C-alpha positions in Angstrom: -18.9 -29.6 -19.4 -20.9 -27.7 -16.8 -23.2 -25.1 -18.3 -21.8 -22.7 -15.8 -18.4 -22.7 -17.5 -19.2 -21.9 -21.1 -21.7 -20.0 -23.3 -24.9 -21.8 -24.1 -26.5 -22.4 -20.7 -26.7 -21.5 -17.1 -27.8 -22.7 -13.7 -31.4 -22.2 -12.5 -30.2 -19.4 -10.2 -27.7 -17.6 -12.5 -28.6 -15.8 -15.8 -27.2 -17.7 -18.8 -23.5 -17.1 -19.2 -24.0 -15.8 -22.7 -25.8 -12.9 -21.2 -22.8 -12.2 -19.0 -20.3 -12.5 -21.8 -22.1 -11.3 -24.9 -24.5 -8.8 -23.3 -22.2 -7.9 -20.4 -25.0 -8.1 -17.9 -26.5 -4.7 -18.2 -26.8 -2.7 -15.0 -30.2 -1.8 -13.6 -31.7 1.3 -15.1 -30.2 4.5 -14.1 -31.7 6.1 -11.0 -32.1 9.3 -12.9 -34.6 7.5 -15.2 -37.2 7.3 -12.5 -36.1 9.2 -9.4 -35.5 6.1 -7.2 -38.8 5.0 -5.6 -37.2 4.4 -2.1 -38.4 7.7 -0.7 -42.0 7.2 -1.9 -42.0 3.6 -0.6 -40.9 4.8 2.8 -43.5 7.6 2.8 -46.1 5.0 1.9 -45.0 2.8 4.8 -45.4 5.8 7.2 -48.9 6.4 5.9 -50.0 2.9 6.7 -52.4 2.9 9.7 -51.6 0.8 12.7 -55.1 0.8 14.2 -57.7 -1.2 12.3 -60.4 1.2 13.3 -58.6 4.1 11.6 -59.4 2.8 8.1 -62.4 5.1 7.9 -60.3 8.1 8.8 -57.8 7.2 6.0 -60.6 6.9 3.6 -62.0 10.3 4.4 -58.5 11.8 3.8 -57.6 9.7 0.8 -57.2 11.7 -2.4 -58.7 8.8 -4.4 -62.2 9.5 -3.0 -64.3 12.2 -4.7 -67.3 13.8 -3.1 -70.1 11.2 -2.9 -67.7 8.4 -3.9 -67.7 5.3 -1.8 -64.5 3.6 -0.7 -64.1 0.3 -2.6 -63.2 -2.7 -0.4 -62.8 -6.4 -0.9 -62.4 -8.7 2.0 -63.3 -12.1 0.5 -61.1 -14.3 -1.6 -64.3 -15.4 -3.4 -64.8 -11.9 -4.9 -64.7 -12.0 -8.8 -62.0 -9.3 -8.9 -59.7 -11.5 -6.7 -60.3 -14.6 -8.9 -59.6 -12.5 -12.0 -56.3 -11.2 -10.5 -55.2 -14.7 -9.4 -55.9 -16.1 -12.8 -53.9 -13.2 -14.3 -51.0 -14.1 -12.1 -51.1 -17.8 -12.8 -52.1 -18.2 -16.4 -50.1 -16.9 -19.4 -53.0 -17.7 -21.7 -55.4 -15.7 -19.6 -53.0 -12.8 -19.5 -52.8 -12.8 -23.3 -56.5 -13.1 -23.8 -57.2 -10.2 -21.5 -54.1 -8.2 -22.5 -53.6 -7.5 -18.8 -50.8 -8.3 -16.3 -50.3 -8.2 -12.6 -47.4 -6.4 -10.9 -46.8 -6.9 -7.2 -45.1 -4.5 -4.9 -45.1 -0.7 -4.6 -41.5 -0.1 -5.8 -41.8 -1.9 -9.2 -45.2 -0.2 -9.7 -43.7 3.2 -9.1 -40.8 2.5 -11.4 -42.9 1.4 -14.3 -45.4 4.2 -13.9 -42.7 6.9 -13.7 -41.3 5.6 -17.0 -44.8 5.9 -18.5 -44.7 2.3 -19.7 -48.1 1.0 -18.9 -51.5 2.2 -17.8 -53.0 1.0 -14.5 -56.3 -0.7 -14.9 -56.9 -1.2 -11.1 -54.7 -0.5 -8.1 -55.2 -2.7 -5.1 -53.9 -1.5 -1.7 -53.7 -3.2 1.7 -56.6 -2.1 3.9 -55.6 0.8 6.1 -53.3 2.4 3.7 -53.6 5.6 1.7 -53.1 5.9 -2.1 -49.6 7.3 -3.0 -50.3 10.7 -4.4 -48.4 10.1 -7.7 -50.3 6.9 -8.4 -53.8 8.5 -7.9 -53.9 10.2 -11.3 -52.4 7.2 -13.1 -54.9 4.8 -11.6 -57.8 7.0 -12.6 -59.1 6.8 -9.0 -59.8 3.1 -9.5 -58.4 2.0 -6.2 -59.6 -1.0 -4.2 -58.6 -1.7 -0.6 -58.2 -5.3 0.2 -57.7 -7.4 3.4 -54.4 -9.1 4.2 -56.0 -12.4 3.3 -56.9 -11.2 -0.1 -53.5 -9.6 -0.6 -51.8 -12.9 0.2 -54.1 -14.7 -2.2 -53.5 -12.5 -5.1 -49.7 -12.1 -4.6 -49.2 -15.8 -3.8 -47.0 -14.8 -0.8 -47.3 -15.8 2.8 -46.6 -12.3 4.2 -47.9 -8.8 3.2 -44.8 -7.0 4.5 -43.6 -6.2 1.0 -46.9 -6.5 -0.9 -48.8 -3.4 0.2 -49.8 -2.7 -3.4 -50.7 -4.7 -6.5 -51.5 -3.2 -9.9 -53.5 -4.7 -12.8 -51.9 -3.1 -15.9 -52.4 -3.1 -19.6 -50.1 -5.4 -21.6 -47.9 -3.4 -24.0 -49.2 -3.1 -27.5 -45.8 -4.1 -29.0 -46.1 -7.6 -27.6 -47.1 -10.0 -30.3 -48.0 -13.7 -30.0 -47.7 -15.0 -33.6 -49.8 -18.0 -32.6 -52.8 -15.7 -32.4 -51.9 -13.1 -35.0 -51.0 -13.2 -38.6 -47.3 -13.9 -38.9 -46.2 -11.4 -41.5 -48.3 -8.6 -40.1 -47.2 -9.3 -36.6 -43.5 -9.3 -37.5 -43.9 -6.0 -39.5 -45.7 -4.3 -36.6 -43.1 -5.4 -34.0 -39.8 -5.2 -35.9 -39.1 -2.5 -38.4 -35.8 -3.1 -40.3 -34.2 -4.7 -37.2 -30.4 -4.9 -36.9 -30.1 -6.8 -33.6 -32.7 -9.4 -32.3 -32.1 -11.5 -29.2 -33.7 -14.9 -29.7 -34.4 -17.0 -26.6 -34.6 -20.8 -27.0 -36.4 -22.5 -24.2 -35.5 -20.2 -21.3 -37.7 -21.4 -18.5 -36.5 -19.5 -15.4 -38.4 -16.2 -15.2 -35.6 -14.4 -13.5 -33.1 -15.4 -16.2 -35.6 -14.4 -18.9 -36.3 -11.0 -17.3 -32.6 -10.3 -16.9 -31.8 -11.1 -20.6 -34.6 -8.8 -21.7 -33.3 -6.1 -19.5 -29.8 -6.6 -20.9 -31.1 -6.4 -24.5 -32.9 -3.2 -23.8 -29.9 -1.6 -22.1 -27.8 -2.4 -25.2 -30.5 -0.8 -27.4 -31.4 -4.0 -29.3 -34.4 -3.9 -31.5 -36.4 -6.6 -29.8 -36.7 -10.1 -28.4 -38.0 -13.3 -30.1 -39.2 -16.1 -27.8 -39.2 -19.6 -29.2 -41.4 -22.3 -27.8 -40.8 -23.6 -24.3 -39.8 -20.1 -23.0 -41.6 -18.9 -19.9 -44.0 -16.0 -20.3 -42.2 -12.6 -20.2 -45.1 -11.2 -18.2 -44.8 -13.7 -15.4 -44.6 -11.7 -12.2 -41.0 -12.8 -11.5 -39.9 -12.1 -15.0 -41.4 -8.6 -14.8 -39.5 -7.9 -11.7 -36.2 -9.1 -13.1 -36.7 -7.1 -16.4 -37.2 -3.8 -14.4 -39.6 -2.4 -17.0 -37.6 -3.6 -20.0 -40.3 -6.0 -21.1 -42.7 -3.1 -21.3 -40.3 -1.1 -23.5 -38.8 -3.6 -25.9 -40.8 -5.3 -28.7 -41.3 -8.9 -27.8 -42.6 -11.5 -30.2 -43.5 -15.1 -29.3 -43.4 -17.6 -32.2 -42.1 -20.8 -33.6 -39.2 -21.7 -35.9 -41.2 -21.0 -39.1 -41.9 -17.5 -37.8 -38.2 -17.0 -37.0 -37.1 -18.2 -40.4 -39.6 -15.7 -41.9 -38.1 -12.9 -39.9 -34.5 -13.9 -40.9 -35.4 -14.1 -44.6 -37.5 -11.0 -44.6 -34.7 -8.8 -43.2 -31.6 -10.7 -44.4 -30.3 -11.4 -41.0 -27.5 -13.7 -40.0 -28.1 -16.2 -37.2 -25.6 -16.8 -34.4 -26.0 -19.0 -31.3 -24.0 -19.1 -28.1 -22.6 -22.6 -27.8 -20.1 -24.5 -25.7 -16.8 -25.2 -27.5 -16.5 -28.7 -26.2 -19.8 -30.4 -27.1 -20.9 -33.4 -29.1 -23.7 -31.7 -31.0 -21.9 -29.5 -33.4 -18.6 -28.3 -31.8 -16.8 -29.0 -35.0 -18.7 -26.0 -36.4 -18.2 -23.8 -33.4 -16.2 -20.6 -34.0 -14.2 -19.1 -31.1 -14.9 -15.4 -30.8 -12.0 -13.4 -32.0 -11.3 -9.7 -32.9 -11.4 -10.7 -36.6 -14.7 -12.4 -36.2 -16.1 -9.5 -34.2 -15.0 -7.0 -36.9 -16.6 -9.1 -39.7 -19.9 -9.0 -37.9 -20.1 -5.2 -37.2 -22.2 -4.4 -40.3 -24.3 -7.5 -40.3 -27.9 -7.7 -39.2 -27.9 -10.4 -36.5 -30.1 -12.7 -34.5 -28.4 -14.1 -31.5 -29.9 -17.3 -30.0 -29.3 -18.2 -26.4 -30.3 -21.7 -25.1 -32.0 -22.9 -22.0 -30.5 -23.2 -18.5 -30.4 -27.0 -18.4 -30.6 -28.3 -22.0 -28.7 -25.6 -23.9 -29.6 -25.1 -27.6 -32.3 -27.1 -29.3 -31.2 -29.3 -32.2 -33.0 -27.1 -34.6 -31.0 -24.1 -33.4 -27.7 -26.0 -33.6 -28.4 -26.9 -37.3 -29.7 -23.5 -38.3 -27.1 -21.1 -36.7 -23.5 -20.3 -36.9 -22.2 -21.4 -33.5 -20.0 -19.1 -31.4 -18.2 -19.7 -28.1 -16.4 -17.3 -25.8 -13.5 -19.1 -24.1 -13.2 -18.4 -20.4 -9.5 -17.7 -20.8 -10.3 -14.9 -23.3 -8.9 -11.5 -22.4 -11.2 -8.8 -21.3 -10.4 -6.9 -24.5 -11.8 -9.7 -26.6 -14.9 -9.9 -24.4 -15.4 -6.2 -24.7 -15.2 -6.4 -28.5 -17.8 -9.1 -28.5 -20.1 -6.8 -26.5 -19.5 -4.1 -29.1 -20.3 -6.4 -32.0 -23.8 -7.3 -30.9 -24.5 -3.7 -29.9 -27.2 -2.2 -32.1 -25.1 0.8 -33.0 -21.4 0.8 -32.5 -21.4 4.6 -32.3 -23.1 4.5 -29.0 -20.5 2.5 -27.2 -16.8 2.8 -26.9 -14.6 0.0 -28.1 -13.8 -1.0 -24.5 -17.4 -1.7 -23.9 -18.2 1.5 -21.9 -21.1 3.8 -22.8 -20.3 6.9 -24.8 -21.0 9.9 -22.5 
């Protein structure tokens, strides 16, 4: 059975179907949350200088320069700052060791800064551009102007049309890699009496992973647990897809022993989205129904979603109660399934709509 047709997997270009059915594919954050960055982005484009010789004029007017302060510029890809940024972009291990991440593009930078989710370590702007006023204070004046060649090198893109800005930001404090931290202490610091945890099992596509994190955040779940073989949530593409959710929601990276510790510690029930017609455990797969949904309302749950290509790992299949959502199910049943996995049923109507 194609993973496109049932819960438990998805194509490389489409978020896992379980996200669509169980999490109802949460919409992007409300525009009111951060006053849509479109206007600021357009204003920023207008401030870009067409003539190369005008850069000095822009520097003299830029609010980032204090009296006696020199304009910081980097034109060579051999510069240590450039190498640092490229390594942050390419290496999850390096990001975690530095507790820093790279965000590309003015719009996502503005979104995250307006939500107050992360502090800017360094703001890199394409040479000949001014600092957007609202980012000046947040960047602490640590602005570096870079050449188009450097901007392409750091962003990994062939064009600078949509990459006028890159920010090096602090990784959120609530991210925990249990491979580096003490398991029990890390779990306690990240999850405090959780009711709903989304567990991702081998999700390798950054866009899919970011979308799932955003959906869990929109439904007010308590956090996300990443099993081995998942891509890094602070991969630049995953950050874009999450729209700031990965900087809001507690995220823990660990193995199955760590997950069992979490489940035991908080008395959680484990469910996994799984195709109904499969040879690796379908005899134990429950079809989602109103009765099953009602029975789970008061339970503390971990919901495990499998990878795009391979579905659930064997360990997940053996450890979890398997649940499938038939494609012929009515919208009413699907809506109830969304309500079940919601952290607090009082915040959502029974038809799946948000309480106003």
